[in-house]
N, C-alpha and C positions, 0 to 999 in steps of 0.2 A: 616695521611691524605695528600691527593694527591689531588692537583685541577687538573680537568679534565674538557678541552671543546669539546663539541660535536654538534650537527647540530641539532636543537630543531625540532621535530616534532608533530603531534594532540597528542600525546598520554602525552606530558609534557603539554597539556594547564593547569591540573589542578594544577599545582604548578607552571607554569606559569603566571598564571591568581590571584592567590595568592599576589604573590609576585607584580603584577603592582597593588593590593587592596591598599599592604601598601604604593606604591608609591603613589596613589591616595590621600594614608587618611595625609601622608605630608602636603598638599596643596602648595609644590615648586617646583614638580615632570613636571606636567601635568595639561592641562586647564581639562581634562576629570571629571568628577564626578562618573564614574561608570565604572564597567570593562564591557567590551560587548561579545555576546556570541564567539564563535571558527570563525565561518565561518564570521562574521565583524569584526573580527580583521585578520584570516587570507588575506581577499580580502585587507587589508590595506598594506601588508607590500608584501617585496619583497619576493620569496621563497627561492632564490638563498642565502642570508644573513641574516640567522637565527641560534643564539647558546644560547646553551647553559652552563653555570656552575655549574660543581658539584661537589661535595666532598664525600665520601662513597656511592655515586650512590643518593645523595638527590642534588636535582636543589637547587643552592644556588645566580641565578642570571640569566638574559638574554641579550641578545642584538640583536636588528634586525636593516634593513634597510627599508626606508618608500620613494616610489619614489615621488619628488619634483615637478613635471607635467608629465602631459600621453604626452607631445609634445618631437618626435621624437630627437631634439636639446639637450635636459636634459635626454636622456638614463643614460647618463653615471656620473649622479648627482643625490645625496640619503642625505635624511637626518636618523641621526642617533640616536638611542636611545638604554640607558641601563641603565637598572633597577638592584637593588644587594638585595639582601633580609635583611632585619632590623638587623638581630643578625649578620652579616657578613661587614656590611659597615665599612670604616675606615682601612679594613684588604686586601687594593692591590684588590678585588676581580674584582670591576670595571673596574680598570685600564689592567688586563689581559682579559678581557673582550673587552675592547675598541680595542687594540693592536691586537686581533684576529679578529674582523670586520672590522679592515684597512687591514689586507691580505688576509681577504677571499672577502674584495670588489675590490681591486686591480687587484685580481685572475679574476674577475667579469667584469674587464674593468669599472669601475668609476675611476674619475680621481678626483669628488670634493668630500667629506664629509661637512655635515653643522648640525648644532645644534642649536634651540632657547631655551637658558636657560635662567629661571626664575633669574632676579638677585640678588634673595636672595641667590640663589642656590650656593654658594660659593666654594662647593665641588665639584658641579658636571662643574663648569667651570675651575678650576684648574685640575680636571684630564684631562679634554679634553687638555687644554694647555699644560699638562704634554706631551700628545701622538699627537704632534702636529699641532693642533689645535690654529686660532688665533682669534682674537675677531676683526671680520669686520664693527660692527654697533651694535647700544646698539635701541632698538625699547619703547620707553615711553606710557605706558598705551597701550599697545597693546590685552589686554582682559581683561575679571571680570572673578574674580572665587569667588562664595558664596559673592557675591557684592561686593569685592575688585579689584580695578584694581594690577594690576602686568604690570611691566617691564622685557622686554628679553633682554639678551646680545645673539648676533648673531654672531656663529664662524664658521670657515671654515677648511676643512684641504685640502690641493692638492698635488694628489700625488705625490711621487718624481721620479714615475717610467717613462723614457723617451718614454716608450714603450706605452704607454698610451695617453700622450700627445702630438699631432705632428704637 
């Protein structure tokens, strides 16, 4: 059973969308309430930094980056998203995905990665901290999901590469 990380492409969407649906179902992963179609999802994420984790050619997790702004000054800043299939959570799959996303992001010129994580999602907060993110803020009642207000921890990771930050 070897974990492989590879680029996420359109043919992975069926598996990726099922994992995303599992995350939505937790009520702690996103304010989204339904999985979009491929085109909608595809247009929201950066093409160069999309990966899936597989075991025996079965997709068990994914990670992607999204732009934080369309303004040129923020081209090197992206929001990170990591999801792991329910049956594989707690097995360091998310850590492998996030570490690879960091490598890929730096290879593509990103100097800051950020994440907004539900405050109740302690496992995700700890995962990000383990991978070099730090809590830079806390947003109280930033959004409602199913009639309940949720707080978010705001985390960021700055690249250690001197080539990216001048």
